C-alpha positions as MATLAB code, in Angstrom:
seq = 'XXXXXXXXXXXXXXXXXXXXXXXXXXXXXXXXXXXXXXXXXXXXXXXXXXXXXXXXXXXXXXXXXXXXXXXXXXXXXXXXXXXXXXXXXXXXXXXXXXXXXXXXXXXXXXXXXXXXXXXXXXXXXXXXXXXXXXXXXXXXXXXXXXXXXXXXXXXXXXXXXXXXXXXXXXXXXXXXXXXXXXXXXXXXXXXXXXXXXXXXXXXXXXXXXXXXXXXXXXXXXXXXXXXXXXXXXXXXXXXXXXXXXXXXXXXXXXXXXXXXXXXXXXXXXXXXXXXXXXXXXXXXXXXXXXXXXXXXXXXXXXXXXXXXXXX';
ca = [
      31.209  -10.054   55.224;
      32.244  -13.626   54.888;
      35.000  -14.665   57.320;
      37.220  -17.719   57.347;
      36.777  -20.572   59.845;
      40.176  -19.610   61.417;
      38.752  -16.109   61.978;
      35.648  -17.431   63.668;
      37.679  -19.805   65.943;
      39.848  -16.862   66.903;
      36.833  -14.754   67.589;
      35.179  -17.335   69.881;
      38.519  -17.823   71.727;
      38.524  -14.097   72.483;
      35.225  -14.447   74.382;
      36.784  -16.974   76.824;
      39.163  -16.362   79.746;
      42.916  -16.391   79.220;
      45.391  -15.647   76.446;
      43.742  -16.234   73.161;
      46.806  -17.861   71.491;
      47.642  -20.076   74.464;
      44.148  -21.533   74.387;
      44.123  -22.317   70.689;
      47.738  -23.524   70.519;
      47.000  -25.917   73.387;
      43.925  -27.180   71.713;
      45.827  -27.861   68.537;
      48.465  -29.767   70.550;
      45.806  -31.697   72.320;
      44.290  -32.659   69.013;
      47.690  -33.925   67.830;
      48.301  -35.966   70.935;
      44.834  -37.429   70.712;
      45.412  -38.433   67.130;
      48.886  -39.876   68.100;
      47.298  -41.884   70.958;
      44.657  -43.509   68.753;
      46.189  -43.612   65.205;
      49.650  -42.164   64.800;
      51.692  -44.007   67.428;
      52.147  -47.018   65.044;
      53.358  -44.770   62.134;
      56.883  -45.871   61.317;
      58.109  -42.379   60.343;
      56.673  -40.843   63.566;
      58.273  -43.681   65.677;
      61.682  -42.748   64.086;
      61.004  -39.114   64.908;
      60.309  -39.972   68.499;
      63.539  -41.928   68.751;
      65.543  -39.021   67.366;
      63.893  -36.637   69.857;
      64.244  -39.180   72.638;
      60.470  -39.079   73.279;
      58.115  -36.232   73.924;
      59.140  -33.413   76.318;
      58.323  -33.652   80.051;
      54.942  -31.711   79.644;
      53.677  -33.657   76.716;
      54.759  -37.061   77.921;
      52.762  -36.582   81.202;
      49.843  -35.140   79.264;
      49.697  -38.424   77.288;
      50.010  -40.323   80.487;
      46.880  -38.451   81.921;
      45.162  -39.088   78.611;
      45.522  -42.835   79.130;
      48.133  -43.605   76.536;
      49.911  -46.173   78.573;
      50.489  -48.860   75.981;
      51.403  -46.320   73.314;
      54.066  -44.813   75.521;
      55.359  -48.215   76.552;
      55.893  -49.305   73.001;
      57.620  -46.216   71.726;
      59.586  -45.379   74.960;
      60.838  -48.969   74.993;
      62.467  -48.135   71.595;
      63.981  -44.934   72.950;
      65.407  -46.743   75.989;
      66.795  -49.497   73.787;
      68.650  -46.925   71.755;
      70.115  -45.551   75.018;
      71.297  -49.029   76.094;
      72.904  -49.633   72.695;
      74.742  -46.273   72.949;
      75.920  -47.008   76.514;
      77.274  -50.327   75.404;
      79.071  -48.720   72.499;
      80.465  -46.134   74.757;
      81.848  -48.544   77.272;
      85.539  -49.139   76.968;
      85.981  -46.070   74.630;
      86.129  -43.620   77.373;
      86.895  -44.833   80.860;
      86.760  -41.309   82.117;
      83.092  -41.050   81.117;
      83.695  -38.219   78.757;
      81.652  -39.614   75.853;
      78.870  -40.551   78.190;
      78.741  -37.071   79.528;
      78.631  -35.712   76.058;
      75.928  -38.247   75.180;
      73.603  -37.042   77.922;
      74.492  -33.330   77.414;
      74.038  -33.290   73.666;
      71.390  -35.892   73.025;
      72.832  -38.703   70.909;
      76.604  -38.400   70.682;
      76.885  -41.790   68.975;
      73.768  -41.637   66.922;
      71.676  -39.073   65.070;
      71.339  -35.523   66.414;
      68.548  -35.137   68.932;
      65.484  -33.250   67.590;
      62.758  -31.306   69.367;
      59.640  -32.828   70.916;
      57.154  -33.563   68.056;
      54.277  -32.113   70.008;
      56.243  -28.957   70.781;
      56.897  -28.623   66.971;
      53.221  -29.020   66.349;
      52.434  -26.278   68.907;
      54.937  -23.987   67.316;
      53.373  -24.483   63.917;
      50.017  -23.841   65.325;
      51.229  -20.566   66.827;
      52.593  -19.404   63.557;
      49.314  -19.967   61.794;
      47.372  -18.285   64.618;
      49.651  -15.165   64.567;
      49.073  -14.895   60.778;
      45.289  -15.124   61.263;
      45.341  -12.696   64.271;
      47.125   -9.978   62.362;
      44.534  -10.039   59.544;
      41.705  -10.271   62.040;
      42.794   -7.246   63.998;
      42.037   -5.171   60.982;
      38.370   -6.097   61.280;
      36.342   -3.623   63.585;
      34.222   -6.406   65.026;
      37.195   -8.608   65.894;
      39.152   -5.685   67.342;
      36.228   -4.798   69.649;
      35.969   -8.324   70.915;
      39.774   -8.700   71.309;
      40.031   -5.399   73.245;
      37.357   -6.807   75.638;
      39.143  -10.115   76.092;
      42.021  -11.110   78.470;
      44.511  -10.232   75.652;
      47.724  -12.128   75.029;
      50.218  -13.429   77.426;
      53.667  -11.770   77.260;
      55.224  -14.512   75.312;
      52.592  -14.486   72.695;
      52.368  -10.659   72.572;
      56.088  -10.676   71.733;
      55.601  -13.516   69.184;
      52.585  -11.796   67.507;
      54.544   -8.495   67.312;
      57.956   -9.761   66.174;
      57.421  -12.987   64.135;
      58.663  -12.520   60.668;
      55.859  -13.393   58.249;
      54.827  -12.180   54.832;
      53.531   -8.636   55.006;
      49.979   -8.058   56.336;
      48.305   -5.040   54.732;
      47.150   -2.380   57.107;
      48.418   -1.257   60.498;
      47.737   -4.501   62.390;
      50.636   -3.784   64.863;
      49.062   -0.564   66.066;
      45.692   -2.329   66.549;
      47.510   -5.133   68.457;
      49.192   -2.710   70.796;
      46.092   -0.589   71.459;
      43.856   -3.708   72.001;
      46.503   -5.251   74.408;
      46.888   -1.950   76.268;
      43.178   -1.777   76.889;
      43.206   -5.400   78.187;
      46.107   -4.606   80.526;
      44.685   -1.424   81.829;
      41.477   -3.175   82.835;
      43.404   -5.989   84.516;
      45.556   -3.491   86.301;
      42.471   -1.799   87.755;
      41.183   -5.208   89.040;
      44.504   -6.061   90.489;
      44.493   -2.716   92.342;
      41.096   -3.425   93.720;
      42.146   -6.937   94.803;
      45.077   -5.480   96.731;
      42.988   -2.750   98.264;
      40.352   -5.169   99.473;
      43.013   -7.128  101.345;
      43.355   -4.196  103.607;
      41.409   -4.786  106.802;
      39.682   -1.440  106.408;
      37.877   -2.652  103.329;
      37.397   -6.367  104.247;
      33.570   -5.961  104.421;
      33.171   -4.622  100.830;
      31.532   -6.794   98.238;
      33.905   -9.167   96.381;
      33.727   -9.504   92.651;
      35.729  -10.653   89.584;
      38.763   -8.599   90.891;
      39.384  -11.449   93.474;
      40.532  -13.792   90.705;
      42.459  -11.212   88.808;
      45.665  -12.598   90.148;
      45.058  -15.733   88.212;
      44.647  -13.821   84.961;
      47.713  -11.850   85.676;
      49.764  -14.990   86.324;
      48.565  -16.499   83.079;
      49.469  -13.370   81.098;
      52.938  -13.089   82.690;
      53.934  -16.805   82.787;
      51.663  -18.362   80.117;
      48.308  -19.915   80.789;
      48.002  -23.023   82.972;
      47.222  -25.854   80.611;
      44.679  -27.890   82.392;
      42.448  -25.004   83.246;
      42.365  -24.011   79.623;
      41.369  -27.334   78.495;
      38.654  -27.754   81.029;
      37.015  -24.519   79.841;
      37.470  -25.458   76.155;
      34.355  -26.363   74.166;
      36.632  -28.445   71.919;
      38.011  -30.382   74.863;
      34.617  -30.819   76.490;
      33.299  -32.279   73.229;
      36.299  -34.660   72.956;
      35.712  -35.823   76.455;
      31.901  -36.425   75.903;
      32.743  -38.316   72.752;
      35.230  -40.512   74.624;
      32.648  -41.168   77.331;
      30.092  -42.299   74.773;
      32.524  -44.436   73.065;
      33.517  -46.125   76.236;
      29.829  -46.743   77.125;
      29.257  -48.346   73.724;
      32.364  -50.592   73.878;
      31.307  -51.701   77.407;
      27.836  -52.633   76.025;
      29.369  -54.411   73.126;
      31.638  -56.465   75.499;
      28.671  -57.524   77.538;
      26.946  -58.934   74.449;
      30.073  -60.990   73.375;
      30.635  -62.185   77.005;
      27.033  -63.488   77.188;
      27.388  -65.311   73.826;
      30.802  -66.724   74.686;
      29.370  -68.055   78.049;
      26.083  -69.592   76.561;
      26.836  -70.202   72.915;
      30.691  -70.497   72.401;
      30.250  -71.510   68.784;
      28.806  -67.991   67.970;
      31.562  -66.017   69.735;
      33.379  -64.931   66.494;
      29.993  -64.048   64.840;
      29.029  -62.004   67.937;
      32.385  -60.074   67.921;
      31.622  -59.255   64.290;
      28.049  -58.197   64.626;
      28.289  -56.032   67.671;
      30.568  -53.648   65.898;
      27.685  -52.745   63.650;
      25.547  -51.382   66.563;
      26.279  -48.047   68.349;
      23.074  -47.695   70.200;
      23.478  -48.686   73.814;
      19.700  -49.304   74.391;
      19.726  -51.758   71.473;
      22.668  -53.671   72.771;
      21.112  -53.866   76.266;
      17.922  -55.268   74.658;
      19.886  -57.782   72.809;
      21.598  -58.967   76.000;
      18.251  -59.513   77.626;
      17.187  -61.576   74.543;
      20.370  -63.616   74.436;
      20.109  -64.433   78.205;
      16.790  -66.186   77.608;
      17.462  -67.619   74.180;
      16.522  -71.327   74.343;
      19.204  -72.575   71.920;
      22.028  -71.524   69.535;
      19.643  -71.251   66.545;
      17.626  -68.574   68.178;
      20.793  -66.778   69.359;
      22.144  -66.867   65.831;
      18.950  -65.221   64.574;
      19.170  -62.524   66.994;
      22.743  -61.764   66.102;
      21.913  -61.900   62.295;
      19.303  -59.078   62.883;
      22.197  -56.760   63.668;
      23.415  -57.100   60.050;
      19.973  -56.304   58.646;
];
C-alpha cells in the first residue's frame, strides 16, 4: 500500500524516544527558524509581524541566539525596541500616574497595533494541527498502530490535542485506536517506573540496571512535554542540518583563504578571486589552489589559475 510522505515521517518518529508530536512539531519550528535566520529575516512583511508580536517568545528568541542569529536578532529587535521608545515618548505627559504605561506593558501595544503571538509559536501550532490530522488517519493502518503502541506515545498535552481538536471527520474509529495505543505505552512506562522505584530500595541495590533507570526522563517528557534540546540532538533531520552547516562553514573558510592570499599577493585580482571562489565547493580543490597561488611567479599566472575555476 502506498503511503504519503507525512505518514512515513510520523512512522519514523514513532521509532524514536519521546512524544511523537513533540518531536515533529519541534523539527518543523526549527526548520522555520533556520529559514528565518538565513533568508526570511529581511522579509518586510515578516519584519512587520515581528514588530506587532514584539519579537519572538522567550523560548524561540534564545533558540535563535544559540543558533547564531546575532545580526538578525539585532536588526529586528532594534525595530521592536524603537517602537517601544516611541510609545513611551507618546505616553509621557498623558498619564502622570503611569496608568497608560501600565496598560501598555500589560496589554502589548496600548498606543499601537494589538500585540500578536510569536510567529514561531504560530508555526508550531500549524504544524501540530497538520500532524494530528495525519496521525488520526495513520492510526487506522495496522502497521502504524503496531509501531505507535510500541513507542513512547504522546505527551499529555498532545494526547489532549489529538483527541479533542476539531477537524474534518476522519473515517473509522481512530479515537479508540489512539486511546488503546496510548494505554499500552503508559502501562509499559508504569511498569518501568515501578522497577526504578523498587531498585532504589537498598534491598535490591545490587540488581542489574536497565532501561527502567531512565524511565523517569520519559515520564517527565510525557507529563510536562519533551525537553527541546534532547529531541533535536536525537533527530536525524537536525543532525543532517548540523552536518550541512559544518560543511558549509569549512567551504567558506577555504574560500576566504584563497581570497586572502590573492588580496595579499595580487591585489588587482581580488575582485576576480571573490567571484571565482564561489564556483568551487570542493575543499581539496580550494586547498590545492592556495598552494599554487602562494608560489605563482606573477599576476598573469595567478589570473590563469583563477580562470580555470570558471572552466
